[in-house]
N, CA, C and O of each residue as an XYZ file, in Angstrom:
332
protein
N      15.452    106.229     48.024
C      14.088    106.699     48.161
C      13.496    106.095     49.416
O      13.512    104.877     49.594
N      12.989    106.916     50.257
C      12.407    106.402     51.488
C      10.902    106.268     51.340
O      10.327    106.591     50.301
N      10.286    105.788     52.397
C       8.849    105.570     52.384
C       8.078    106.878     52.194
O       6.918    106.840     51.784
N       8.677    108.013     52.474
C       7.977    109.293     52.400
C       8.530    110.199     51.301
O       8.553    111.417     51.475
N       8.971    109.647     50.190
C       9.526    110.440     49.100
C       8.403    110.974     48.224
O       7.919    110.284     47.327
N       7.995    112.210     48.494
C       6.970    112.866     47.701
C       7.594    114.059     47.007
O       8.578    114.618     47.491
N       7.033    114.450     45.884
C       7.485    115.624     45.144
C       6.269    116.181     44.414
O       5.173    115.625     44.496
N       6.471    117.262     43.714
C       5.412    117.816     42.880
C       5.866    117.786     41.432
O       7.027    118.062     41.130
N       4.944    117.450     40.539
C       5.224    117.431     39.111
C       5.648    118.834     38.689
O       4.998    119.815     39.051
N       6.731    118.933     37.929
C       7.236    120.228     37.479
C       6.318    120.878     36.453
O       6.420    122.081     36.213
N       5.425    120.106     35.847
C       4.515    120.660     34.842
C       3.164    121.067     35.423
O       2.727    122.206     35.260
N       2.511    120.131     36.099
C       1.137    120.400     36.551
C       1.023    120.641     38.051
O      -0.028    121.070     38.526
N       2.091    120.371     38.808
C       2.077    120.623     40.249
C       1.460    119.525     41.089
O       1.417    119.651     42.313
N       0.981    118.454     40.481
C       0.362    117.358     41.235
C       1.390    116.676     42.132
O       2.575    116.621     41.804
N       0.926    116.159     43.260
C       1.814    115.427     44.163
C       2.096    114.041     43.585
O       1.176    113.309     43.219
N       3.374    113.696     43.510
C       3.790    112.403     42.976
C       4.749    111.724     43.943
O       5.350    112.364     44.806
N       4.875    110.433     43.781
C       5.845    109.622     44.496
C       6.812    109.101     43.443
O       6.387    108.562     42.422
N       8.102    109.256     43.683
C       9.083    108.688     42.764
C       9.379    107.264     43.201
O       9.735    107.016     44.353
N       9.227    106.333     42.273
C       9.467    104.921     42.547
C      10.390    104.365     41.489
O      10.623    105.004     40.462
N      10.914    103.188     41.730
C      11.779    102.513     40.763
C      11.016    101.389     40.089
O      10.281    100.647     40.742
N      11.191    101.266     38.788
C      10.586    100.154     38.064
C      11.427     98.900     38.288
O      12.464     98.955     38.949
N      10.988     97.787     37.747
C      11.742     96.533     37.904
C      13.096     96.603     37.219
O      13.985     95.809     37.526
N      13.267     97.545     36.295
C      14.557     97.711     35.623
C      15.408     98.787     36.289
O      16.487     99.117     35.798
N      14.920     99.340     37.418
C      15.687    100.331     38.163
C      15.540    101.762     37.681
O      16.268    102.643     38.139
N      14.617    102.010     36.770
C      14.407    103.370     36.263
C      13.404    104.113     37.140
O      12.428    103.517     37.595
N      13.629    105.411     37.387
C      12.689    106.187     38.187
C      11.386    106.434     37.416
O      11.391    106.642     36.203
N      10.271    106.404     38.156
C       8.959    106.577     37.544
C       8.084    107.392     38.477
O       7.971    107.048     39.654
N       7.446    108.483     37.986
C       6.546    109.242     38.844
C       5.186    108.544     38.937
O       4.614    108.126     37.930
N       4.692    108.430     40.152
C       3.428    107.756     40.433
C       2.502    108.765     41.115
O       2.947    109.508     41.990
N       1.219    108.806     40.730
C       0.276    109.673     41.437
C       0.269    109.285     42.910
O       0.153    108.106     43.244
N       0.393    110.279     43.793
C       0.500    110.008     45.223
C      -0.793    109.473     45.820
O      -0.762    108.697     46.775
N      -1.919    109.879     45.270
C      -3.210    109.459     45.814
C      -3.676    108.179     45.129
O      -3.825    108.158     43.908
N      -3.908    107.116     45.890
C      -4.409    105.883     45.273
C      -5.853    106.065     44.799
O      -6.600    106.874     45.349
N      -6.229    105.310     43.782
C      -7.574    105.387     43.215
C      -8.120    103.978     43.005
O      -7.362    103.016     42.885
N      -9.425    103.877     42.963
C     -10.076    102.612     42.637
C      -9.696    102.238     41.211
O      -9.821    103.057     40.300
N      -9.236    101.022     41.012
C      -8.899    100.562     39.675
C      -7.520    100.949     39.184
O      -7.197    100.699     38.022
N      -6.685    101.556     40.035
C      -5.310    101.825     39.631
C      -4.608    100.512     39.325
O      -5.091     99.450     39.717
N      -3.475    100.566     38.633
C      -2.817     99.317     38.241
C      -1.434     99.125     38.855
O      -0.705     98.220     38.451
N      -1.060     99.960     39.824
C       0.264     99.843     40.425
C       0.173     99.665     41.934
O      -0.626    100.318     42.606
N       0.995     98.781     42.446
C       1.144     98.596     43.886
C       2.553     99.035     44.246
O       3.511     98.639     43.582
N       2.693     99.847     45.287
C       4.007    100.299     45.726
C       4.453     99.469     46.917
O       3.656     99.171     47.807
N       5.702     99.104     46.934
C       6.249     98.351     48.056
C       7.678     98.798     48.286
O       8.262     99.495     47.456
N       8.238     98.396     49.412
C       9.626     98.725     49.719
C      10.492     97.486     49.546
O      10.133     96.395     49.989
N      11.624     97.666     48.902
C      12.581     96.596     48.722
C      13.955     97.181     48.998
O      14.394     98.095     48.300
N      14.621     96.675     49.985
C      15.935     97.200     50.377
C      15.884     98.694     50.663
O      16.824     99.426     50.354
N      14.766     99.146     51.264
C      14.631    100.543     51.638
C      14.292    101.473     50.494
O      14.253    102.688     50.688
N      14.046    100.940     49.301
C      13.697    101.764     48.157
C      12.286    101.429     47.698
O      11.881    100.266     47.683
N      11.553    102.457     47.328
C      10.185    102.250     46.855
C      10.239    101.688     45.444
O      10.898    102.247     44.567
N       9.549    100.592     45.235
C       9.515     99.956     43.924
C       8.073     99.765     43.481
O       7.161     99.734     44.307
N       7.875     99.639     42.196
C       6.556     99.502     41.611
C       6.305     98.053     41.238
O       7.169     97.386     40.669
N       5.119     97.576     41.563
C       4.691     96.263     41.116
C       3.449     96.458     40.254
O       2.462     97.028     40.718
N       3.482     96.005     39.035
C       2.315     96.105     38.171
C       1.436     94.904     38.444
O       1.926     93.777     38.522
N       0.140     95.136     38.591
C      -0.785     94.053     38.893
C      -1.929     94.052     37.883
O      -2.166     95.044     37.193
N      -2.617     92.952     37.810
C      -3.765     92.837     36.912
C      -4.913     93.688     37.429
O      -4.945     94.063     38.601
N      -5.841     93.982     36.553
C      -7.016     94.761     36.931
C      -7.804     94.026     38.004
O      -7.824     92.796     38.037
N      -8.434     94.763     38.855
C      -9.252     94.187     39.913
C      -9.651     95.268     40.884
O      -9.143     96.387     40.814
N     -10.554     94.950     41.787
C     -11.007     95.962     42.738
C      -9.913     96.342     43.725
O      -8.979     95.575     43.961
N     -10.037     97.503     44.282
C      -9.097     97.931     45.310
C      -8.384     99.210     44.940
O      -8.309     99.587     43.771
N      -7.859     99.877     45.966
C      -7.130    101.117     45.765
C      -5.699    100.811     45.375
O      -4.988    100.090     46.074
N      -5.295    101.363     44.265
C      -3.926    101.235     43.779
C      -3.533    102.572     43.179
O      -4.368    103.468     43.049
N      -2.305    102.708     42.825
C      -1.805    103.955     42.256
C      -1.802    103.887     40.731
O      -1.897    102.812     40.137
N      -1.690    105.069     40.111
C      -1.556    105.160     38.657
C      -0.231    105.832     38.329
O       0.246    106.667     39.098
N       0.368    105.479     37.197
C       1.570    106.205     36.771
C       1.172    107.641     36.453
O       0.125    107.876     35.849
N       1.995    108.597     36.855
C       1.618    109.989     36.656
C       1.560    110.371     35.179
O       0.803    111.268     34.809
N       2.338    109.711     34.334
C       2.279    110.049     32.915
C       0.922    109.709     32.304
O       0.603    110.189     31.216
N       0.116    108.888     32.985
C      -1.221    108.566     32.501
C      -2.239    109.648     32.868
O      -3.321    109.699     32.283
N      -1.906    110.506     33.824
C      -2.862    111.507     34.294
C      -2.392    112.948     34.112
O      -3.203    113.869     34.203
N      -1.119    113.161     33.860
C      -0.578    114.520     33.742
C      -1.036    115.161     32.425
O      -0.872    114.560     31.363
N      -1.604    116.366     32.479
C      -2.019    117.020     31.241
C      -0.835    117.410     30.349
O      -1.019    117.675     29.161
N       0.360    117.447     30.904
C       1.548    117.817     30.135
C       2.457    116.627     29.837
O       3.628    116.817     29.508
N       1.944    115.419     29.945
C       2.773    114.213     29.795
C       3.486    114.159     28.454
O       4.635    113.721     28.392
N       2.836    114.594     27.375
C       3.467    114.510     26.055
C       4.751    115.321     25.967
O       5.655    114.973     25.207
N       4.837    116.398     26.738
C       6.052    117.216     26.676
C       7.237    116.535     27.357
O       8.378    116.956     27.162
N       6.992    115.497     28.147
C       8.055    114.780     28.854
C       8.437    113.475     28.173
O       9.445    112.865     28.528
N       7.642    113.038     27.197
C       7.920    111.758     26.536
C       9.122    111.900     25.601
O       9.320    112.939     24.970
N       9.904    110.853     25.530
C      11.045    110.813     24.615
C      10.660    109.960     23.419
O       9.999    108.932     23.568
N      11.067    110.381     22.254
C      10.804    109.598     21.055
C      11.776    108.420     21.052
O      12.956    108.588     20.744
N      11.290    107.245     21.390
C      12.157    106.074     21.522
C      12.817    105.693     20.202
O      13.964    105.246     20.201
N      12.122    105.860     19.075
C      12.742    105.541     17.784
C      13.917    106.464     17.527
O      14.960    106.018     17.048
N      13.765    107.747     17.838
C      14.844    108.699     17.630
C      16.046    108.359     18.514
O      17.193    108.488     18.085
N      15.779    107.922     19.752
C      16.854    107.633     20.711
C      17.589    106.338     20.422
O      18.686    106.133     20.940
N      17.017    105.457     19.608
C      17.627    104.143     19.379
C      18.144    103.970     17.961
O      18.298    102.841     17.495
N      18.410    105.045     17.280
C      18.945    104.933     15.908
C      20.428    104.739     15.919
O      21.043    104.626     14.859
């Protein structure tokens, strides 16, 4: 993932950035930063990674699953997957 990896959500069409979590899993992030967001994006070894930060002033990003109107259709039932 490079510094300019943008895509559109397949459900709502919003612009997202694909980033990696600390466990290496891909996560869609709203491309536009907002006041009070809880994610900071940074580059590590040329890959965009997510840093979760405490609440505070400033522009930060939000996870797209928190803002997508169709997020429930993409969620996996974790109990079902871990039986």
